[in-house]
C-alpha positions in Angstrom: -63.8 -12.2 -7.2 -65.4 -12.1 -4.1 -64.2 -11.2 0.0 -65.1 -13.2 3.4 -64.2 -11.8 6.7 -62.9 -14.4 9.1 -62.6 -14.0 12.7 -59.4 -15.8 14.2 -57.9 -15.7 17.7 -55.3 -13.2 16.6 -58.2 -10.4 14.9 -60.1 -10.3 11.5 -58.6 -11.9 8.5 -59.8 -11.1 4.9 -59.7 -13.6 2.1 -60.2 -12.8 -1.6 -61.6 -15.4 -3.9 -60.7 -15.9 -7.3 -62.7 -19.0 -8.2 -62.2 -22.1 -10.7 -65.3 -23.0 -12.4 -64.5 -26.6 -12.0 -62.3 -26.7 -8.9 -60.3 -29.9 -8.1 -57.7 -27.6 -5.6 -58.1 -24.6 -3.4 -54.3 -22.4 -3.1 -54.6 -20.6 0.0 -51.6 -17.9 0.1 -50.7 -15.4 2.1 -48.3 -12.3 2.1 -45.2 -11.2 3.5 -44.3 -9.1 6.8 -43.8 -6.3 4.8 -46.2 -6.2 2.0 -49.8 -7.5 1.3 -51.9 -9.4 -1.2 -51.3 -6.8 -4.1 -47.7 -8.3 -4.3 -47.0 -9.5 -8.3 -46.6 -13.2 -7.5 -49.8 -13.2 -5.6 -52.1 -11.6 -8.5 -50.1 -13.4 -10.8 -51.3 -16.4 -9.8 -54.5 -15.3 -8.9 -55.1 -14.3 -12.1 -53.8 -17.6 -14.0 -54.4 -20.5 -12.0 -58.6 -20.6 -11.8 -58.1 -21.6 -15.6 -56.4 -24.6 -14.4 -58.6 -25.8 -12.0 -57.5 -24.2 -9.0 -59.6 -21.8 -6.7 -57.2 -19.3 -5.5 -57.7 -17.8 -2.0 -55.6 -14.9 -1.1 -55.7 -14.2 2.5 -54.6 -11.1 4.7 -53.6 -11.8 8.3 -55.2 -10.0 11.0 -52.5 -7.3 11.4 -52.7 -6.1 7.7 -56.5 -6.0 7.9 -56.1 -3.8 11.0 -53.6 -1.7 9.0 -50.5 -2.1 11.1 -47.4 -1.8 9.2 -45.1 -4.3 11.4 -46.1 -7.9 11.4 -46.5 -9.7 15.0 -44.2 -12.7 16.1 -44.5 -15.9 14.1 -46.5 -17.6 16.6 -49.4 -14.9 16.2 -49.0 -15.5 12.8 -49.8 -19.0 12.9 -52.2 -18.5 15.0 -54.0 -16.3 12.5 -53.5 -19.0 9.5 -55.2 -21.7 11.7 -58.1 -19.5 12.3 -58.8 -19.0 8.7 -58.2 -22.6 7.7 -62.0 -23.8 8.4 -62.8 -21.3 5.4 -60.5 -22.1 2.9 -61.3 -25.8 3.7 -64.8 -25.5 3.7 -65.1 -26.2 -0.3 -64.1 -29.9 0.4 -61.6 -29.9 -1.8 -57.2 -30.6 -1.4 -55.9 -27.5 0.3 -52.6 -26.1 -0.5 -50.9 -23.8 2.0 -49.2 -20.7 0.3 -47.7 -17.9 1.2 -44.8 -15.7 0.1 -41.7 -14.8 2.7 -43.3 -15.1 6.3 -46.2 -16.3 4.9 -44.0 -19.2 3.5 -42.6 -19.8 6.8 -46.2 -20.0 8.1 -47.5 -22.3 5.7 -44.4 -24.9 6.3 -44.8 -24.5 10.3 -48.5 -25.5 10.1 -48.8 -27.5 7.1 -48.9 -30.9 8.6 -51.2 -30.2 11.8 -53.8 -28.4 9.5 -53.8 -31.5 7.0 -52.6 -29.3 3.9 -52.3 -31.2 0.9 -49.0 -29.5 -0.1 -47.1 -26.2 0.6 -46.3 -23.6 -1.6 -43.3 -21.2 -0.7 -42.9 -17.9 -2.6 -39.3 -16.7 -1.7 -38.6 -18.5 1.4 -36.9 -16.4 3.6 -34.2 -19.1 4.3 -32.0 -16.6 6.4 -32.0 -12.9 7.5 -30.3 -10.5 4.8 -26.2 -11.4 5.2 -27.1 -13.8 8.1 -27.0 -16.8 6.5 -25.5 -18.9 10.1 -29.5 -17.5 11.0 -31.0 -20.5 8.7 -34.7 -21.0 8.9 -34.0 -24.3 6.9 -35.4 -26.3 9.6 -39.3 -24.7 9.0 -39.0 -25.6 5.3 -37.6 -29.1 6.0 -40.1 -30.0 8.6 -43.2 -29.2 6.3 -44.0 -32.8 5.9 -46.0 -32.6 2.7 -45.4 -31.8 -1.2 -43.6 -28.5 -1.2 -42.6 -26.6 -4.1 -40.4 -23.4 -3.5 -40.0 -20.7 -5.8 -37.0 -18.4 -5.4 -35.7 -15.3 -7.1 -32.1 -15.8 -8.4 -31.0 -12.8 -6.4 -33.2 -13.3 -3.3 -30.9 -11.7 -0.3 -32.8 -13.8 2.1 -31.5 -16.7 0.3 -30.1 -17.4 -3.1 -31.2 -20.8 -4.7 -27.6 -22.4 -4.0 -27.8 -21.5 -0.5 -30.8 -24.1 -0.1 -29.8 -27.7 1.4 -30.6 -30.5 0.1 -34.3 -31.7 0.9 -37.8 -33.1 0.1 -38.9 -29.9 -1.9 -38.9 -29.0 -5.4 -36.9 -25.5 -6.2 -37.5 -23.3 -9.4 -35.5 -20.5 -9.6 -36.5 -17.2 -11.4 -33.3 -15.8 -12.8 -32.5 -12.3 -11.8 -35.4 -11.9 -9.1 -35.1 -10.4 -6.3 -37.2 -11.3 -2.6 -40.4 -9.7 -4.7 -39.4 -11.8 -7.9 -38.5 -7.7 -9.4 -36.0 -8.1 -12.6 -33.6 -5.5 -13.5 -33.6 -3.8 -16.9 -30.6 -5.6 -17.9 -31.7 -8.5 -16.9 -31.9 -10.8 -20.0 -35.8 -11.6 -19.3 -38.5 -9.3 -18.6 -40.7 -8.7 -15.6 -43.7 -10.7 -17.4 -41.3 -13.3 -18.5 -40.3 -13.7 -14.7 -44.1 -14.0 -13.7 -44.5 -16.4 -16.4 -42.3 -18.8 -15.0 -43.7 -18.7 -11.3 -47.1 -18.9 -12.8 -46.2 -22.0 -15.4 -44.2 -23.8 -13.2 -46.9 -23.5 -10.4 -49.7 -24.6 -12.8 -47.4 -27.7 -13.6 -46.9 -28.6 -10.2 -50.7 -28.5 -9.4 -51.4 -31.0 -11.9 -49.3 -33.7 -10.1 -51.2 -32.9 -6.7 -55.0 -33.9 -7.8 
C-alpha cells in the first residue's frame, strides 16, 4: 500500500494504492459525500481485488483531504476526478471508474470523456431519500460504458426494484442500507454482505480484461 498526492484544479487529492502483482486492470474508486475511503465496501474491495489482478486506487477528493465535512457541488467533484485521472491511467492499463454514492455519480458523468473501460457504481443515489421524483437515473443511463451497480436492498436512496431498465448490471445486497450495513435480524451477516460485493465485482472484472 502506498499513497500519492495529486494536485487538481479543485485542490489537493490523495490516492491510496493497493497494487496487484500482475495487474490487468485498475479500479479507481472514490467515496461519497458524507464519508471517506474507510467505507466498508471500499476497504473490502481494496483487500480482495489485488489477488485477482486488479490494482485498486482509493481516491480521496480534495474536500476530504482538506478536512471539510461537506462535499462541494457536483461540478467541483467532477473537476477533482478529472484531475486524478492521469495518475490512475499512468500504469497503462484499462481503468474502471468507480465510486460510492456521490462518487458513483461522478464516475458515471465523466466515464465517456475520460475513456474509462467501465463504471462500478456502489450505492448509486438514484434519488434523495423520500423523493423518488428527483431521479438521477439519467446520469447512470448516460455512462456509455459497461456498468455494474451494487445496491443495498434497503437503500433509502433507491432500492434495486426502483431502478429503470438500462444497459447496466445490478447486484442486490440483501438487507443492506446505503452503507451496506445489514441489521442483526437479517438472514445474512455483515461479512456475508461484503462477500457478495467483492465476489460479484471479481466476477465482473473478469469480463473486462
